[in-house]
Phi, psi and omega in degrees: 000016190296337188270356187255001180248151168254155188296320182299319180292323181291344176294342181275346184233180180241086181276130172233108192257126177254129184280117191249002191252326184242068177282080182212182187289357182247007184249100182294330177300307181293316188290343179295324183207062187296323184296312182287328176297315180292325176301318182288324176298314179296323179302315183273321183282324174079002181227138178237143000280129185295330187290351180280343182220339185272130180221172184231151004279141172224160187246112180227125176222142176051038179079359181254149179259124185250004176118181178211164185299338181281350185269057184289342176292333181271317185252349172053046178261159183249319184235172176291339172298322177294320178295318177300318178298323178295317178299314179301319181297316181295313181298315180300322179294317181292327181291343179277349182282123180296145179257138177278359187232144172240135176241124180242117176282120182268320182209144182207099188222157176244146168252193181296325187242354185210164170245135181241127183239127175243130182209155176254140171246124181240123181265113187256352181209182182294135180227156174290166178222131000278173170254166178235127181257136178232141173228126185217153176261139173218179178231149180292332178197140171216144179250118182254159175295166174303139014264005189280307180077205183287139179222126174272135176055047176291140176289143178240306186198153173262145165284134191070270175195184187288349181279349179076194185222127181288135176241141173241090181234149180235170180305131182096346180280152172215149182207150177252137184235145179237116181233159177214157172214148186286147171287152178235142182299339180274353180293142171276096191295337179274001182230008187286140182229135171264129181244135179231130174212157180240132187234149169276110185295338180286321184250348185069011177288132176276118184275332175195150180208146175221155172230147183214125181289137180277123179301138179283131179257016180304128179086354179266124185275326184238127179232133177298135179259140177306154184301324183227138176230127174257123183265161179293140179291150182224129354281168177206114005291167179218163183249327183226331182204142175222149181255130179246122182244153178209158181233142176235135182276326176231154182294154179171176179284133182230136172234125177237126184213162179251138182228157171282172177298332180276359178093008179279134179293128176262311182196135172276136182252321180221135173209083189198165170277130181236149175277164178304140180151187179246134185231157177221137178226144182260145170240129185260017178076024180241155179273189184294342181261005179086007180274140174293133178268162181291154175297151180153196182260134179228156175253144167244135186231131178253115182251135176228182179296339182263001181139205179215159174240150182221152175219165182240140179222157184240122177261125180257130177242000000 
């Protein structure tokens, strides 16, 4: 749908675009991150294999399908200007729906190898439980070789992964989150955007979303590093053992633990005061009692006095 939007209008919304039409050897947009792109297509379309029936351009918002340009019997349009008007109408209607959640980006910076995003989530009204949090990188513009061409707001990568992170928050709650994702040499660093959104996993409705441009550090030799960095576990997925590393810029109390998707504590790994430096701790797939846990997806969370960082890992049995 890249050709039917203008940039000024897209400043009012948070577009994260997954290329869904040419999954083949000549499409650099798709080939940059095919696994997560297909995960998101499946997430919204709900039927696999999606490529047998899903085509573009199509209009999907908040988990709902609103049609496509070939469906003139439904929308009775004649030109793409009419299709563009239909898109504008749907977006304008969705923008009038009040949100029960506020997301405030506190910090959004890049270092040589990573982007670090700090944001607050404030729940101002009744929300479903659980919620699902997503953090993803996109670009304001990228030009790909034929057949893709110019693309506004192309998706690049998820922090953690495409499945998001479960939140259990209620009306009146607020929390601060620290997330990071690695820089890639192919990123357009002067156009990079961090996107944060919260979704109702039952309906796929996006309850709130924000985007924030990452300042370009080209030519800057020294960049302040966040006080705490949680790195991705290695290997992931794993079968018997994985290593989780983290760095602290100043000394302080650190707690690192493993949790189930439902938030149940599986095992504490670190609960101590640490000096500045980089540390690594192994998890062998066992709980606090030494029992092997079932294969599946688990979270590891690093908590400090200033908040927490989280990552997702997959244990194969």
